[in-house]
C-alpha positions as CSV (number, residue, x, y, z in Angstrom):
1,M,-0.1,0.0,0.0
2,E,1.3,3.6,-0.9
3,H,0.5,6.7,0.9
4,I,-0.4,9.4,-1.8
5,N,0.9,12.7,-0.9
6,G,-1.5,15.8,-0.6
7,N,-3.5,17.7,1.5
8,K,-5.1,14.9,2.7
9,P,-2.9,12.5,5.2
10,N,-4.7,9.3,5.4
11,I,-5.1,8.7,1.8
12,F,-3.6,5.7,0.3
13,R,-3.8,3.6,-2.7
14,T,-3.1,-0.4,-3.5
15,I,-2.5,-2.5,-6.4
16,I,-3.5,-6.3,-6.1
17,P,-1.2,-8.8,-7.7
18,T,-3.8,-10.5,-9.6
19,N,-1.1,-13.6,-10.0
20,Q,-2.2,-14.7,-6.4
21,L,-5.8,-14.6,-7.0
22,N,-7.9,-18.1,-7.3
23,S,-9.5,-18.3,-10.4
24,I,-13.1,-17.9,-9.0
25,E,-13.6,-16.4,-5.7
26,V,-14.9,-13.2,-3.9
27,Y,-12.3,-11.5,-1.5
28,N,-13.4,-9.1,1.2
29,I,-10.6,-6.1,1.6
30,M,-9.2,-5.2,4.7
31,F,-6.9,-2.5,5.9
32,R,-4.3,-3.7,8.7
33,L,-3.0,-1.1,10.8
34,E,0.4,-2.2,12.6
35,Y,1.5,-0.1,15.8
36,G,5.3,0.0,16.9
37,N,4.8,-2.6,19.3
38,G,3.9,-5.5,17.0
39,K,0.1,-5.1,17.9
40,Y,-2.5,-4.6,15.2
41,N,-5.9,-4.0,14.2
42,I,-8.0,-5.5,11.1
43,F,-10.8,-3.2,9.7
44,K,-13.2,-4.1,6.7
45,I,-13.1,-1.1,4.4
46,T,-16.8,0.2,3.7
47,K,-18.2,2.4,0.8
48,N,-17.5,5.0,3.4
49,N,-13.7,4.6,3.2
50,F,-12.9,5.2,-0.4
51,R,-13.6,7.4,-3.2
52,S,-13.6,4.9,-6.2
53,I,-12.9,1.7,-7.9
54,I,-11.2,1.3,-10.8
55,N,-11.7,-2.0,-12.6
56,K,-9.1,-2.4,-15.1
57,S,-9.9,-6.2,-15.9
58,K,-13.4,-7.6,-17.0
59,N,-12.4,-11.3,-15.2
60,I,-11.5,-8.9,-11.3
61,N,-14.2,-6.4,-10.2
62,G,-14.5,-4.2,-7.2
63,H,-17.7,-4.0,-6.0
64,I,-19.8,-3.3,-2.8
65,T,-21.5,-6.1,-0.8
66,V,-25.2,-6.3,0.6
67,N,-23.2,-5.0,4.0
68,N,-21.8,-2.0,2.2
69,N,-17.8,-3.4,2.4
70,L,-15.6,-3.4,-0.2
71,S,-14.9,-6.8,-2.1
72,I,-13.2,-8.1,-5.1
73,A,-14.6,-10.7,-7.5
74,T,-12.2,-12.8,-9.4
75,L,-13.8,-14.5,-12.7
76,I,-10.7,-16.0,-14.4
77,I,-12.4,-18.7,-16.2
78,N,-11.0,-18.7,-19.6
79,N,-11.1,-22.3,-20.7
80,A,-12.6,-23.3,-17.5
81,F,-15.6,-25.4,-18.6
82,T,-16.3,-28.4,-21.0
83,I,-19.8,-28.4,-22.6
84,K,-21.4,-32.1,-23.2
85,P,-24.6,-32.6,-24.6
86,T,-26.0,-36.2,-23.9
87,K,-29.2,-38.1,-24.9
88,E,-30.4,-37.1,-21.0
89,A,-28.7,-34.2,-20.1
90,L,-26.7,-30.9,-20.6
91,E,-23.7,-31.4,-18.9
92,F,-21.0,-28.4,-17.7
93,I,-17.6,-29.8,-16.5
94,V,-15.6,-27.8,-14.7
95,N,-12.0,-28.6,-15.6
96,N,-9.3,-29.5,-13.2
97,D,-7.1,-26.7,-13.5
98,V,-9.6,-24.1,-12.4
99,V,-9.6,-23.4,-8.5
100,I,-13.4,-22.6,-7.3
101,K,-13.2,-21.7,-3.5
102,D,-17.1,-20.4,-3.5
103,S,-20.2,-21.7,-4.5
104,L,-21.0,-21.4,-8.2
105,E,-24.1,-21.7,-10.1
106,I,-24.6,-22.2,-13.9
107,F,-28.3,-21.8,-15.2
108,V,-30.0,-21.2,-18.3
109,E,-32.6,-18.5,-19.0
110,N,-35.4,-18.2,-21.3
111,R,-34.8,-15.1,-23.6
112,R,-38.4,-14.3,-24.0
113,S,-40.1,-15.4,-21.0
114,H,-36.6,-14.7,-18.5
115,E,-37.6,-18.1,-17.0
116,I,-34.4,-19.4,-15.0
117,V,-33.5,-22.8,-14.6
118,Y,-30.4,-23.9,-12.8
119,F,-28.3,-27.1,-13.2
120,T,-27.6,-29.4,-10.4
121,Q,-24.0,-29.8,-9.4
122,L,-23.1,-33.7,-8.7
123,G,-19.7,-33.6,-7.3
124,N,-17.1,-30.7,-7.8
125,N,-17.0,-30.7,-11.3
126,L,-20.1,-31.8,-12.5
127,Y,-23.4,-29.7,-13.2
128,K,-26.1,-31.3,-15.2
129,L,-29.4,-30.0,-16.6
130,E,-31.6,-32.3,-17.7
131,W,-33.3,-31.5,-21.4
132,E,-37.0,-32.2,-19.9
133,Y,-36.6,-29.7,-17.4
134,F,-36.5,-26.6,-19.5
135,L,-36.1,-27.0,-23.5
136,D,-39.0,-25.8,-25.1
137,K,-39.2,-26.1,-29.1
138,G,-38.8,-22.8,-30.5
139,S,-37.1,-20.8,-27.7
140,T,-33.6,-19.7,-27.0
141,Y,-31.9,-19.6,-23.9
142,V,-28.9,-17.6,-22.7
143,F,-26.1,-19.5,-20.2
144,K,-24.9,-17.5,-17.1
145,V,-22.8,-18.5,-14.4
146,K,-23.1,-16.9,-10.9
147,L,-20.7,-16.4,-8.2
148,K,-22.3,-15.0,-5.3
149,E,-24.7,-12.7,-6.5
150,M,-23.1,-11.9,-9.5
151,P,-24.4,-13.3,-13.0
152,I,-22.2,-13.3,-15.7
153,L,-23.6,-14.3,-19.5
154,F,-21.2,-17.4,-20.6
155,E,-18.8,-16.2,-23.1
156,K,-16.8,-18.6,-25.7
157,T,-13.7,-18.2,-23.9
158,F,-15.0,-19.8,-20.9
159,I,-15.4,-22.8,-22.7
160,R,-12.2,-25.0,-23.7
161,N,-12.6,-25.6,-27.4
162,F,-15.9,-24.6,-28.2
163,R,-17.2,-24.8,-31.7
164,D,-21.0,-24.7,-32.4
165,I,-22.9,-27.9,-31.7
166,S,-26.1,-29.0,-33.5
167,F,-27.9,-32.1,-33.0
168,K,-31.6,-33.8,-32.4
169,N,-33.0,-34.8,-29.1
170,K,-36.9,-35.9,-29.4
171,N,-37.5,-34.4,-32.5
172,I,-36.4,-30.9,-31.2
173,N,-33.2,-29.7,-33.2
174,I,-30.7,-28.4,-30.8
175,K,-28.2,-25.6,-31.5
176,I,-25.4,-24.4,-29.0
177,F,-23.6,-21.8,-30.3
178,K,-22.0,-18.2,-30.0
179,T,-24.1,-15.1,-30.5
180,N,-22.5,-12.1,-32.5
181,N,-21.5,-10.9,-28.9
182,G,-19.6,-13.8,-27.9
183,H,-21.7,-15.4,-25.7
184,I,-23.2,-18.9,-25.8
185,S,-26.8,-19.5,-26.7
186,L,-29.0,-22.5,-27.1
187,K,-32.0,-22.7,-29.5
188,G,-34.5,-25.6,-29.2
């Protein structure tokens, strides 16, 4: 942490080394005040303690929690997932090299009705959603991932070796594809 010179003596700025952060995680930001006698106090930084958050990465974002504390969320998830459609279900597999320390939710949202259906987590690395629970003929769905309360649209870069997938299931032609914005969608 670095003290910023100026008229106000207690203004500091810090740079957080991102190479030490987990792939998917939320971190609370604290301030450790050390005294000369080896003692210290730790304070949570709230929205009242700072002027601005400068987010220089789309994968790491500073935000204010519901308790008004400053946190950062990391979503460094390029090539983090493998997508696998089967006869019964659609599966998302979290690749072994991704570190997830917090709860992760994957879901689809119907573009027209905005109905949301969550994948079931089976073990640490497998998320599964059976076709019968969400697939309506003629509907389009967007894939999203949620860490804490931050829903993020699935991007092509999140999925290892993604390519458009087309197949037929119970008389429904299904296509999983990359949109013009680089997000992943499914059309039934």
